[in-house]
Steps between C-alpha positions, in 0.01 A plus 500: 500500500518158659797526737277529807440124477860390441599440860177309575540287189858413584422422864229250388702317234744301716352185346313437175162674501233546235408842368152490659628390839769767489245769413288389797796522739621837369153653547450780258389587152550185291528707182809665653642197684532285186704764310717536812560124499592508131726801559684318780535196275647715220750646747611152611353524849258212434516175307202327347380150416184351359317239706243370254313815395599693812792744499698501823762744625786476748743760624856459370728493802826427326764770492566710192825451317738794485417539130123506566544750783714726279237486222228588750702799622556610138122486452451706818749760371323510163166559675658772714629675189150473349363674811764772478412550132132524597580771751689692231227433241232644725726797566536440871861620481622791713562729202152452352331541839690826562451646150134412453367511856406134448413305807470135583221608734141600437361819650381292796855380571454148360714333233389547140358193324805466272744528787293263715489239221877525451560463873261200517703333226826575680352359820378175347764424237809628677464525875249224582678253273837585652363453851347168398837381372659602831240298689563198278874530558452509875275195476758318287764591757283343771470182293876508435440496125762772456812582699444784746771711332324472161166598657658803669668608176176471303298683764755783492470519120121521529520760778730711280247465219215614728708798611569590135128486421424740782786723381349506150184656647686814611410693180140500624614757761256396768690252713264513798190422292674224302635331814159523669333355193734201482474445874121500480481279190760238588305191592643250741665205335481215744800274519444162343361235728694174515 
């Protein structure tokens, strides 16, 4: 997982910067920072250029079109459905838990490895990404790249999506543990620096 570097990468790419310089500023494991940079590039958060033999990156600050935003939300919904299917596949559903005395917890009261891996994926691919989009929208609102009404509408759509993700975790039947886990594992996404 590379998402722990995303906010630091984006805050240091206001202007063109080489991969090595960016890795130095981000301060972390270079073997994880570079895939994070590539991942952000693939998701259209960064643009790239070649300066001689040096690859440089810069944060994309332009606003998404309505079509691009809708496609992104479709992708989020697809990933959410994948997570729901994973929960069903690993038999975390209420009926299976009740019939087979299955638990998402170990005897010591910790999450099982399968459940923990599923929740990690939900955290990084659904919740963290949604929060990052919200931060970008607020930043774009500050720069007046989008009308305030469009930003508010999009933020509401994303908030509804986040709520639906949390609702999809109800079959795990341990709301307190799940909420504590997400609260403890949500890293702070700093707002973009201008």
